[in-house]
C-alpha positions in Angstrom: 212.2 90.9 92.6 210.1 94.1 92.3 210.8 94.4 88.6 209.8 90.8 88.1 206.5 91.3 90.0 205.6 94.2 87.7 206.4 92.2 84.6 204.4 89.3 86.0 201.3 91.4 86.5 201.5 92.9 83.1 202.4 89.6 81.5 199.3 87.9 82.8 197.1 90.7 81.7 198.4 90.7 78.2 199.2 87.0 77.8 196.9 85.2 75.4 196.0 82.1 77.5 194.1 79.2 76.0 190.6 78.3 77.0 190.2 75.9 80.0 190.0 72.2 79.8 187.4 70.5 77.6 184.0 69.5 78.9 185.1 65.9 79.1 188.2 66.8 81.1 186.1 69.1 83.4 183.6 66.3 84.0 186.3 63.9 85.0 187.4 66.2 87.8 183.9 67.3 89.0 183.7 64.8 91.9 187.2 65.7 93.1 186.3 69.4 93.0 183.3 68.8 95.2 185.4 67.0 97.7 188.1 69.7 97.6 185.8 72.6 98.5 183.9 70.7 101.1 187.1 71.2 103.1 186.6 74.6 104.8 190.4 75.1 104.8 190.2 75.6 101.1 188.3 78.9 101.7 189.9 82.1 102.7 186.6 83.6 103.8 183.3 82.0 104.7 180.3 83.5 106.6 179.8 82.7 110.2 183.5 82.1 111.2 186.5 84.1 112.2 189.0 84.3 109.3 191.1 86.7 107.3 188.0 88.7 106.3 187.8 89.8 109.9 190.4 92.5 109.8 190.8 96.1 111.0 189.1 98.3 108.4 189.0 101.5 110.5 189.4 104.6 108.3 190.5 108.1 109.0 188.4 110.6 107.0 190.7 113.5 106.0 188.5 116.5 105.1 189.7 119.3 102.8 190.2 121.5 105.8 192.6 119.0 107.4 190.1 117.8 110.0 190.5 114.1 110.7 187.7 111.9 112.0 187.5 108.2 112.7 185.1 106.0 110.6 184.8 102.6 112.3 183.7 99.5 110.3 180.8 97.6 111.8 179.1 95.3 109.2 175.7 93.8 109.8 175.3 90.3 111.3 173.6 89.1 108.1 173.4 90.6 104.6 170.7 89.9 102.0 173.0 88.8 99.2 176.3 87.0 98.7 179.7 88.0 97.2 182.0 85.5 95.5 185.5 86.8 95.1 188.7 85.7 93.3 191.9 87.4 94.2 194.6 88.8 91.9 198.1 87.6 91.2 199.9 87.5 94.5 201.7 84.2 94.9 205.5 84.2 95.1 205.8 80.4 94.9 208.6 79.3 92.6 206.4 77.3 90.3 203.7 77.9 87.6 200.9 77.3 90.0 200.6 78.4 93.6 200.2 75.8 96.4 197.4 75.8 98.8 199.2 77.4 101.7 197.8 80.7 102.9 200.4 83.5 103.3 200.6 87.1 104.3 199.8 88.1 100.7 196.3 86.7 100.9 195.6 88.5 104.1 196.8 91.8 102.7 194.8 91.6 99.5 191.6 90.5 101.3 192.0 93.5 103.6 192.4 95.9 100.7 189.8 94.5 98.3 187.2 92.3 99.8 186.7 92.5 103.6 184.8 95.8 103.3 182.1 94.1 101.2 180.9 92.4 104.3 178.9 95.6 104.8 176.6 94.5 101.9 177.0 90.8 101.4 178.0 87.4 102.9 181.5 86.9 101.7 182.9 83.7 100.0 186.5 83.6 98.9 188.0 80.3 97.8 191.6 79.5 97.6 192.8 78.5 94.2 196.1 77.4 92.6 196.5 80.6 90.7 199.2 81.4 88.2 202.1 82.7 90.2 204.2 85.8 89.7 206.8 83.6 88.1 204.2 81.9 85.9 202.9 85.2 84.7 206.3 86.7 84.1 206.9 85.1 80.7 209.9 83.1 81.9 208.2 79.7 81.7 207.3 77.7 78.5 203.9 78.6 77.0 202.7 75.0 77.3 203.4 75.1 81.0 201.4 78.3 81.4 198.5 76.9 79.5 198.4 73.9 81.8 198.7 76.3 84.8 195.8 78.3 83.6 193.7 75.2 83.3 194.6 74.2 86.9 193.8 77.6 88.2 190.6 78.0 86.4 189.5 74.5 87.3 189.8 75.3 90.9 187.7 78.5 90.5 185.0 76.6 88.5 184.9 73.8 91.2 184.6 76.4 94.0 181.8 78.1 92.1 179.9 74.9 91.6 180.3 73.9 95.2 179.2 77.3 96.3 176.0 77.1 94.2 175.1 73.6 95.3 175.9 74.0 99.0 176.0 77.6 100.1 173.9 79.8 97.8 170.4 78.6 98.7 168.7 80.7 96.1 170.4 84.0 97.1 171.6 86.7 94.8 175.4 86.9 94.3 177.8 89.6 93.3 180.9 88.3 91.5 184.1 90.3 92.4 187.6 89.9 90.9 190.8 91.9 90.3 193.5 91.3 87.7 194.0 87.5 87.4 190.9 87.1 89.6 188.9 89.1 87.1 190.4 87.0 84.2 189.2 83.9 86.0 185.7 85.4 86.5 185.6 86.3 82.9 186.1 82.7 81.9 183.7 81.5 84.6 180.9 83.7 83.3 181.6 82.5 79.7 181.5 78.8 80.6 179.3 78.5 83.7 176.9 81.5 83.9 176.2 83.3 80.6 173.0 81.8 79.2 172.8 79.2 82.0 170.3 78.9 84.9 172.7 80.4 87.4 172.7 83.7 85.5 169.4 84.5 87.3 171.4 84.5 90.6 173.8 87.2 89.5 173.2 90.6 91.0 176.2 92.0 89.2 179.8 91.2 88.3 182.6 93.6 89.2 185.6 92.7 87.0 188.1 95.2 88.2 191.4 95.8 86.5 190.9 93.6 83.5 189.9 93.6 79.8 186.3 92.9 78.9 185.6 93.1 75.1 182.4 94.5 73.7 181.6 95.6 70.1 182.4 99.2 69.6 179.7 101.5 70.9 177.7 98.5 72.3 177.0 97.3 75.8 176.4 93.6 75.0 178.3 91.1 72.9 182.0 90.3 72.6 183.1 88.3 75.6 179.6 87.7 76.9 176.5 86.7 74.8 173.8 88.0 77.1 175.3 89.8 80.1 175.6 93.5 79.3 177.7 96.3 80.7 176.0 98.1 83.6 174.4 101.5 82.5 172.6 102.4 85.7 172.9 101.9 89.5 169.6 99.9 89.5 170.4 97.5 86.7 171.1 93.9 87.7 172.8 91.0 86.0 175.3 93.3 84.4 179.1 93.9 84.3 181.3 96.6 85.7 184.8 96.6 84.2 187.5 99.2 84.0 191.3 100.0 84.2 192.4 103.0 86.2 195.0 105.6 85.2 195.9 109.1 86.4 194.5 111.8 84.0 198.1 113.0 83.7 199.5 109.6 82.7 197.0 107.7 80.5 197.8 104.3 78.8 201.1 104.3 77.0 201.0 100.8 75.6 198.3 98.2 74.6 197.3 97.4 78.3 193.9 99.1 77.7 193.6 98.2 74.0 192.6 95.3 71.8 193.6 94.4 68.3 190.4 92.6 67.5 188.6 94.4 64.7 185.3 96.0 65.7 185.9 95.4 69.4 186.9 97.7 72.3 187.9 97.4 75.9 184.9 98.1 78.1 185.0 100.9 80.7 182.2 101.3 83.3 182.7 103.9 85.9 181.5 102.4 89.3 180.7 106.0 90.4 178.6 106.7 87.3 177.6 103.6 85.4 175.7 105.7 82.9 178.7 107.8 82.0 180.3 111.1 82.9 182.6 112.4 85.7 181.7 111.6 89.3 183.2 111.9 92.8 185.1 108.8 94.0 184.5 107.3 97.4 188.0 105.8 98.0 189.4 103.8 100.8 193.2 104.3 100.3 195.9 102.3 102.1 198.0 104.2 104.6 201.0 101.9 103.9 203.6 102.3 101.2 203.0 100.1 98.1 205.9 98.2 96.7 208.7 100.7 95.9 206.4 103.7 96.2 206.4 106.4 98.8 204.4 106.3 102.0 201.3 108.4 101.7 201.2 111.9 103.2 197.7 113.2 104.0 198.3 116.8 105.2 200.9 119.5 104.6 202.0 119.4 108.2 202.6 115.6 108.0 200.2 114.5 110.7 200.1 110.8 111.1 197.2 108.6 110.2 197.1 105.6 112.6 194.3 103.6 110.9 195.0 101.1 108.0 192.8 103.2 105.6 192.2 106.9 104.8 189.4 108.5 102.9 189.7 111.9 101.1 186.2 113.2 100.3 186.0 115.6 97.4 189.6 115.0 96.2 189.1 112.5 93.5 186.8 112.0 90.5 186.6 109.3 87.9 185.4 109.2 84.3 185.6 106.7 81.4 187.6 108.3 78.6 189.7 107.0 75.7 192.9 107.8 73.9 194.6 106.1 71.0 195.4 103.2 73.3 191.8 102.4 74.3 189.2 103.1 76.9 190.1 103.6 80.6 188.9 105.1 83.9 190.8 108.4 84.3 191.4 109.5 87.9 191.4 113.3 88.4 192.7 115.0 91.5 190.8 118.2 92.4 193.4 120.2 94.3 193.0 123.2 96.5 196.4 124.8 97.1 194.9 126.8 99.9 193.7 123.9 102.1 196.0 121.9 104.4 195.1 118.5 102.9 197.7 117.0 100.5 196.6 117.3 96.9 197.9 114.0 95.7 197.6 110.2 96.3 200.0 107.3 96.1 199.3 104.0 94.2 201.5 104.3 91.2 203.7 101.3 90.3 207.5 101.9 90.8 210.3 99.8 89.3 213.7 100.1 90.8 212.7 103.4 92.4 211.3 104.9 89.2 207.6 105.4 88.3 206.5 102.8 85.8 203.5 104.2 83.8 202.6 101.0 82.0 199.8 99.8 84.2 198.6 103.1 85.7 196.9 102.8 89.1 196.4 99.0 88.8 197.6 98.4 92.4 194.7 100.5 93.7 192.0 99.8 91.1 189.6 98.7 93.8 190.7 101.1 96.6 189.9 104.0 94.4 186.3 103.1 93.9 185.4 100.6 96.6 183.0 103.0 98.3 181.2 103.5 95.0 181.1 99.8 94.4 179.5 99.3 97.8 176.9 101.9 97.0 176.3 100.2 93.6 176.1 96.8 95.4 173.4 98.2 97.7 171.2 99.6 94.9 171.7 96.6 92.7 171.0 94.2 95.5 167.8 96.0 96.4 166.7 95.9 92.7 167.6 92.2 92.5 165.7 91.4 95.7 162.6 93.3 94.5 162.7 91.4 91.2 163.2 88.1 92.9 160.3 88.6 95.3 157.8 89.1 92.4 
């Protein structure tokens, strides 16, 4: 099962999936989409109610000297902007598309990737009939997967339209995705936002763990006509995109590359959008991931009882490139003389062996979520200042 999951994630990332349904087909389902997302059960997270976004996010901050302090999570009652989130490939349903049933997978990924954003935004997370692990594994006919993509994207587009018409109320919105969720966001921006009136609502788009194409050396063009890559923390309406790898194990296949002439895979460092190396503000899970080892935080093996740990000063990130493309390299800054463990978990393992193909894809967001929150705060302030003029 674990091997198939890895293949599924990689397959979806690299699989060339056709564009969504035609405009005529989309129009035919618009009314059905409105009715669908009027049902609050079709949303994993909505503001003003108790749902799976209300989880324990307490963090143990592990300092370099081994000192451990508790960091509680207490988001504000109201936030000035919204976040619209599409989750990654998690469904184990034995069909090309997931069903509507909410499982433990959704709760887990929401806790790891989205719930913390409640500190800066009102959170909206629709369910969608995503392409499943099986559907992304390459085991099903291509025609079935094309149809599955259209179903999945159709749900995302319907949810976005319903959100705009019924929930947005003129507020700024941050788009957030990971892996398949970012792929869906990419398509959503292309078809529903880029060059459209709703583009003015976009504070920023965080397309984590996916490929965004730009012309070589440029910040605009390629996938999007007018939405550029972010180059500063105060820039709004821009894109953050990256894939993360250890500095000791960079891309070994075409996962971070493109074969389109004159194009490259974008890399924007959430900790330093203008470029360069910068410290990462990570919130790392304290559980084991898939076949990987359980994290160890200090040399003496002291337990961390919270669901997250933070390791200030241990990690940095920088956008670099090799012959396989651009990527966010994650560097560990060890001190062999301090009691804190000088390593992290998050690698992908297959049958007990480290699989380097996708780097640190499992923790793409965990690694930089504190930086994304800082970025969201500064971009939201800039968007609100602009909108008030």
